[in-house]
N, C-alpha and C positions, 0 to 999 in steps of 0.2 A: 131238636134237642136244646134245652136251655144252656146257656153259657155258665160254667161252674169253675170253681177254683178251690184248691185245698190249702188250708193254713199250715205253714211250715213251723210256726212258732206261736206261742201264746202272746196275745196283745191285749192290754187292758185300757179301755177308753178312759180318758181323763178330761175330755172337753166336749161341749155340746156338738152334736153332728157326727161324732165318731161312734163306732160300735166295737165291742170286745170280740176277740177271737180265741179259740182254743186250738191247741196243736192237733193236727189231723182233721179238724172240722172242715166240712164241705160247705161252701157258700154259693149262693146264686149271685151272679154278677149282673148289674144293670147294663154295663158296657165294658168291653175289653180296653177301651181307651182310658188311660189313666189321666187324672187331673193333677198335673205337676207332681207326680210321684205318689198320688193317692188314687185308689179305686173306690167305686161306690157299689154296694151290694147288700144282700140280706143274709144274716147268719142263721144258724139252725133254730134260734129262739124267736125268729121273726123280726128282729131289730134291723132296721135299714139305716145305713149311714156310710161314713168313710173309714178306710183303714189303709195302712201302708201297702203299696203295691209290692214292695220287696219282701213282705211277710207271707205272701201266698204264691202258689204255683197254679197257673191256669191249666185246667184239665182239658186236654185236646182230644181224648178218646173216651169211650164209655168206661165206667168203672169195672174192673175185672171181678169175676165171681170168686167164691171161696175155693181154696185148694182142696184136692181130693181128701187129704187127711185132716181136714179142719174140724171133724166131729159132726154132730147132728146139724142138719141144714137149718136154715131160718124158719121161723114159724110163719103164720099167716101174714101176708103183707109182703113177703119176699125180701130180697137184699136191700131194697130201697128203704125199708123200715129202719135199717141200722146204718144208713148212708153217712151219718155224722159221727160214728164211733169207729175206732180202729178195727178193721176186719179181723175176726178171730183167727182165720186160717191163712191170712196173708203174711208175707214177710213184712214186719213193721218198718215204717220209714226210718232210715238211719238218723239218729240224733247227731247233731254237730259235735265234734270233738271238744274236749275241755277248752274253755274260753282263754284266749290270749290275754284278754282284759275284760273286766266287767263294767259296763257303762252304768252311770247313775241314771235315775229317772229323768234327769234334765238333759241327757245327751242329745245332741241335735245332729242327725246324719244329713249329709247333702242330698240333693234331689236325686242323684244317681246312685244312692246307697244300695248295695247288694250285700247281704250277709255272707262273708267268706266262710270257707270251711272251718276256719279256726275261731269263729266268732260265735259266742253263745249269748244271745240277748236275754236279759232278765224278763220275767213275766210281767213286770211293771214297766217295761220299756215304753216310753212315750215320745215318739218323734214329733215335736211340735212344729207343724207346718211342713217340714221336710222339703221345703223348696225355698230358694232365696234368689229370685231373678233380680237383675239390676234394675234400678229405678231410672226414669228419664232424668236427664240433667245431672247425673252423677249423685243422686240422692243416696242417703245412707240406707243400708239394709235394715229391715225391721227386726226388732228383738222379739223373743218369745212372748213378752208381755204385749207387744203390738199385735201379734198374730191372734192372741186370745183375749183381746179387749183391754189391754193395758194402755194402748196408745203411746207406747214408750218412744222416747227419742234417744238415739245413741250419740253421746257427745263426741264430736270430732276430736282426735288427738294427734294432730300433725306436729311438725317440727317447731311450731310456734311456741308452744308451752308444753313440754313433755311432762308426763306424770312421774313423780318421784316417790321415794319410799316414805317420806313423811306424809304424803297425801294418800297413797294407796294403802289400804289396810284390809287384810283378808278377813278380819273378824266382822261379824254382822251385829245388827242391833239386838239380836237375841242374846248376845254375850253380856249386855248391860243389865244390871238388876232392874226388874220391873218393866223392862222394855217389851214391846209387842214384837212377836217374831213370826215370820212366814205367812201371815194372813190367816192362821188357824186359831180357833178358840176351843177351850176344853168342852164347853157345852153351849152350842149356839142357841139352843132352845131354852136354856135355864135362865131364870131371872137374874141370878147372881153373876152371869158371865159378863154382862155389860159394865157393872160397877156404877157408882154414882155419876150422873152427868152424861151417861151414854145410853143410847137407845137403839134397840135392834130394829132395823128397817128391812123389809123384805118385799119383793114383788112376786113371791112364790105362793100366791094365795089360791091358785087354781088346782083343784083336785086331780086334774088330768095331767099335771106335771110330775115328772119323776123326781128322784132324790137329788139330781143335779139341776133340776129346773127344766129339763127337757121333757118332751111328751112321752108318756108311757106307751109302750108298743101295744097297738090294738089292731092286729092284722085281720081279725075276723070278728067284727062286732056282731052281737046277737041279732038274730032276725027280728026286724020290726023296731029295733032300738034306734034312737036318733044318733047318727054318726057324729063323732067328735073330730072335727077338722082342726088342724093346726096350721098356723101361718108358716109358710115355707121359709127355709133358711137360705142365706146367700152362701153358695159354695165357694165363692171367691174370697179366700181368707185375707187377701191383700186389700179388700174393700175397706175404705175408711170407716164405713158404718160398722163393720165387724171389728176392726182393730180398736176403735175407740170405745167399744163396749156398748155402743148404741143399740145394736141388735139384741144383745143379751138383756139389756134393761127393758126395752120395749116388749120383748116376749116374756117378761116376768121371771127372769132367772137371776136377778141380782139380790143379794142379801148381805147384810153386814151391820156393824155397830157404828153409829154416828155420834160423835161427841158434840156437845153444844157449840164448841169453838169451831167445828167443821161446817156448820150450817151456813149456806149461802142463800141470801134472800133476794128474790125478785119482787119488785113492787110495781104497781100500776101508776105511771106518771101521766102528765097531760098528753104525751105523744105515744103512749103505749107502755109495754113492759120496760123496766129499767132495773139496773143493779141498785141495790140499796147503798146509799152514799156511805163512805168511810167516815165514821164519827170523829176520827182523830187524823185528819190529813197532815201530811208532812212532805218535805222535799229533801233532796240529798245532793250535795255537791261532790264533784270528782275533780281533784286537783293534784298538783305536784307529782306528775309521773317521774319516777326515779329509777335509775338502773341499779339493780341489786345483783350480788353474786353469792354463790354457795359452793360447797365442795372445794374450798380453797381457790375460788376463781374459775373452776372448770365449767360452771353453769351460770348463765346470766339470764336475767328476766327483768321486766318492767313492773314496778309496784305503783298502784294508784291509791291516793288517800281519799277515803269516802267519809263524809261527815253528815249524818242524818240530822235534820232539824229537831226531831222529837227526842233525841238522846244527847246531841251535841258531843258525842264521844267519837273520835276518829277511829276508823278501822282501815286496814291496808289489804288490798286485794290484787291478785294477779289476774291476767286475762283467763287463765284456766279456771279460776273460781267463778268468773262470770259464765264461762262455757258450761261448767257443771250445773250452775243454777238454772241456766236456760234449759238444759236437758231435763231437769226435774220438773220444771213448770210446764214444758211442752208435753211431758208424759201425764201430768196430773190433770190438766184442764183441756179436754178435747173440744170444747165449744167456746174457748176463749182464745183470742189472737194474742199470743205472746210475741212481742216485738223481736225481730231478728237482731243479733249482735253484729257489729262491724266485722267484715270479713278478715280472715287470717291472711298472712303474707309470709312466704317461705324465706325471702331474702329482704335485707334492709330493715329488719325489725327494730333496730336501734337508731335509725336515722331520725333526725329531729322532725322532719315533715311528716313521716309516717306516725310517729308517736303523737304529734299534735292532732293529726286527722283522726286517729283512733280515739283519743280522749274526747274529742267533740262528738264522735259517734256514740260513745258510751254515755255522754251527758244526755243526748237525745233519748237513748234507750232507757236511762234511769228516770228521766222525766215522765216517760210513758208508763213505766212500771209504778212509780209513786202515785200517779194520778188515776190508776185503775182501781175501782172500789174493791175488787176481789183480789187481784194480784198483790196490792199493797199490804193487805192484811194476812196474806198467806204465811204460815209458820216458817217455811223454808226461806222465804224472802226476808223475813224479820231476823232469822238466824244469820243470814248472809250479811245483813246490815249492822248487827249489834254484837256478834260474837267475835272477840279479838283472837284470831287464829294464832297469832304469834305468841301471845302471853299465856293463853289458856288452851293448849292444844287438845287436851282431853275433852273439854266441853265442845270444842269445834267438831271433833271426830264423832262424838256421841250424837250431836245434832245432825251431822252429815249422814250417819248410818240410819238414824230415825227417818230422815227424809227419803232415803233410798228404799226403806221398807214401808213406806206409806201405803196403807190399804185402800185409801179413798181415791183410787185411780180406776180408769176403765169404767166398767158398768157401775161400780160402787160410787164413782164420782156423782152420778146422777141422783143417787140416794141423798146426797147432801143438799140438793136444791129444794128450797122452800118457796112455793109459788103462792100468789094471792088466793086466799080461801074463796071458794064458791065462784071462782072466775073461770069461765070457759072461753076458749078461743074458737073463732070461726075458721075452720081448716081451709076453706077456700080463700078467705082473706089472708091467712098466714101464707099460703102458697103463693098468692099474688104478690105479697110484700117480699117474699124471699126471691121470687123470680125477678122482681124489679131491682132488688139489691144486687143480684147476680149480674144483671145487665149493666148496672152502675159500676160495679167493680171492674168488669172487663173494659168498659170505656175509660174509666179512670186509669187503669193499668196502661192502656195504650197511650193515653194522653201524657201520663207521667214519664213513660219511656221516651216519647217524642220530645217532651220538654227537657228531659235530662240530656238527650243527644244534642239538642239545640244549644243548651247552656254550656255543655262541654265544648262544643265547637266554637261558640262565641268567646268563651274564656281562653281557648287556645289561640284564637286570633288576637285577642287583646295582649296576651303574654308575649306572643312572637310577632305576628303581623303588624298590629297597630303600633307597638313599640318601635319596631324596625322602621316603619314608614315615617313616624314622627321624628325619629332620629335622623333619617335621611333629609327631611326638611331642615332640621336644625343644622346639620352639617353643611348643607348647601348655603344657608344664610350666613354661616360663619365664613365660608369660602368667599362670598360676595364682600363681606366686611374686610377680609384680608386683601382683596383686590383693590378696594377703595383706599386702603392705607398707602398704596403705592403712589397716590397723587401728590403726596407731600404738601397738601394744603392744610393750614392750621384750622380754617373754618369748617372743615369736613370731619374733624375728629369726633365731634359729638354724634354725628350721624353714624360713623363707623362703629362707635361703642354701642349705640342703640340697636343697630342691626345685629351685632354680635350677641347682645343681651337677648334679642328675640330668638336667635338660634339656640341659646342656652335654655330659654323658656320652652321651646319645642322639645328639647331633650328631656327636660323635667316632666313635661306632659306625657311623653312616651313612657317614662318610668311609672307615672301615676296609672296609666292604662295597664301596665304589667302587674302592678300590685293590687289593682282594684278587685279582681275576681275573688281574692281571699276575703274581701269585706262583704260582698253581696251575692255573687253567684255560687260560691262554694257552700255557704249555709243552705241555699235553696236546694242544691244537689244532695246535701246530706239529708235534708228532710225528705226529698223524693226517694232516696235509697231506703230510709226507714219505712216509708209507706208502701214501697214496692214489696218489702218483707211482709207487711200486714196483708196486702192484697194477695200474696202467695199463700197465706194461711186460710183465707176464706173459702176457696173451693172445697177443702176438706170439711170445714165447719158446715157449709151448706149441704154437703153430701150426707152428713150425719142426720141433719134435719129432714132432708128429702127421703132418706131411707126410712125414717120413722113414719112419715106420711104415707109411704108406700105400704107399710105394714097395716096401717089403719084402713086404707082402701081395701086391702086384701081381706082383712077381718070383716069388714062390712059386707063384702060380697059373699063370704061364707055364711053370714047371718041371713042374708036374703035367700040363699040357697038352702037354708035349714041345716047347715053342717056345723054350726057353731052357736053356742049359747050367747045370748045378747050380753050377759054379764061379763063374760070373758072378753068380748070385743070392746066393751066399755072400759075395761082395765087397760087394754092396749091403747085406746084413745087417750085415756088420762095420762099414761106415761109419755105418750107422744106430745101431749100438751106441755108437760114439764120440759122436754127438750126444746119445744117451740118457744116457751117463755124465755129460756136461757139464751137461745139463739137471737131472738128479737132484742133482748136486753143488751147483748154484745154488739149488735148492729147499731143500736141507739148510742152506745158509748163511743163506738168508732166515729160516728158522725159528729158527736159532740167535740171530741178531741181534734178531729179533722178541721172543723171550723175554727177552733181555737188556734191550732198550729199554723194553718195557712194564712189566717188573718194576721197573726203576729209576724210571720216570716215575710209576707208581702210588705207589711209596714216597714220592717227592717230593711228589706231590699230597696224600696223606694227612698227611704231616708238616706241610705248609703249612696244611692245614685245621685241624690241631690247634693250631698256633701262632696262627692267626686267632681261633679260638674262645677260646683262652686270653687273648688281648688283649681280646676282648669281655667275658669273665668278669671280667678285671681291672678294666675300666671300671665294670662293674656293682657289683663289690665295693667299689671306692672310693666310689661313690655311696651304697652301703648304710652305710658307716662314718660318713658325714656325719650320720646320724640318731642315732648313739649318744649324742651330747652334747646333743641337743635337750631 
């Protein structure tokens, strides 16, 4: 007997891979084992997919027959013919009592959610994901946008910079006149919906795709007709390929309006795909960290002065503004490595050393942002650099809401990519280059970690060990000088003074050792920390590209087996090429800035080392000359 389950409530699918349920409907289960709170099965209409395990009750025994007073028996076909309808002669399933509260369609139950007797879910209830396991390393839990292709990042909101009422605003961008809201358009197929300068791009060109871009159910193809295979989906919704929207894009389910300003161009350079250069390059300084207070001194924070070279107009930002910007950029660009911000600190936030170190980290972060051809031109980044939040709060909030409602994220982000015309990539070559870069990043990460550990230990020795040892030498020399002074001989006074001066010189050299890491080793460690953040981003970026390649291989296999039209497989490969172009362009940019940064930093390190040893030499030469007149 096949494993079955009865639907306890209505459920309407809202995302690819899900199926809708009707109350009392009987479903066939593929397995009784749930996938993190979801089951897979086939409903009465032949649709196969996922649905919440808490919305059904597994049938452990055969269905009972009609009651004696149920009226005329079933017609030909027996009771099984009406297995998916409420049995006419049975006591109907009790409906849950009136709801204690009505959840909206965005309500997110936990993975262990079970509808209590006082809970009445709406028919449009959509538990997005319904499971949130912790990530390794204490990573943040994904948002609903992440689970369904948004690739969103949740900004950390620790004690470092709490959000206040002037920053949090419950209104949305839809409240602003003429603003885009919610990602929905009145007429997606109408020519007037896009407006001037906007183009409707879609990957839903396949007639076998349903209204949401998913495959139309075809459980029983006509005899002799060519079967229409579809590329399988990844049931792991925590997969980066799924969260980033890569799967939806490759399978042809992305559609949206792209403005001219949203287009991101990849060009072919001498070394392969590259991001098109920013025609208006600029830089931005970060200076004058100042402690500010609000609420009559009850809340304190550090404000940084930013001056972009293309506007020359200063703006003032707190760390929480940087944190918010990072969240938006990490959500928007799934195949671009957004540099990590300096880490937060729960205590000592207003100490001078911490503020100085954070400012230097923000300077490195800003340099990478301003030098990236895509990130530097992004609307939200320009809003961050140019909008004076203090003097024009309304404009700041409007830009903030607009960024938070950006539609060109997830699968739609890939629609904004413009690749070289008539340029095809060799998938084997692409895979080889990606594998090579993957090995490179792992080796670089290990080496950077080792160098950072070595530099940290060496700096510690200089600040404590070397300083202490040189001061011991200096103290011993001064002790010798004091002993010589007891001889009461006038002709030995010069020697005594020279030896005492030598002791002072060694004390000074010890202080030079203690101060030197700030000049040479600390900047190296700051750079390593920034690049360790980049290296932590690339596994997810590579996973998106690898997922696209897997779909291409699967579609080719279907074509060879006669299960898929060649035209459909070509569409999958073309969309995979788009992702490959962007990934290779990002890798090329990474190598460019890596060579620039490490060349510059190693030059600075060696220059500071030379200056340091010149100071040490100068101290020793001064001590040496003291003996000339003895």
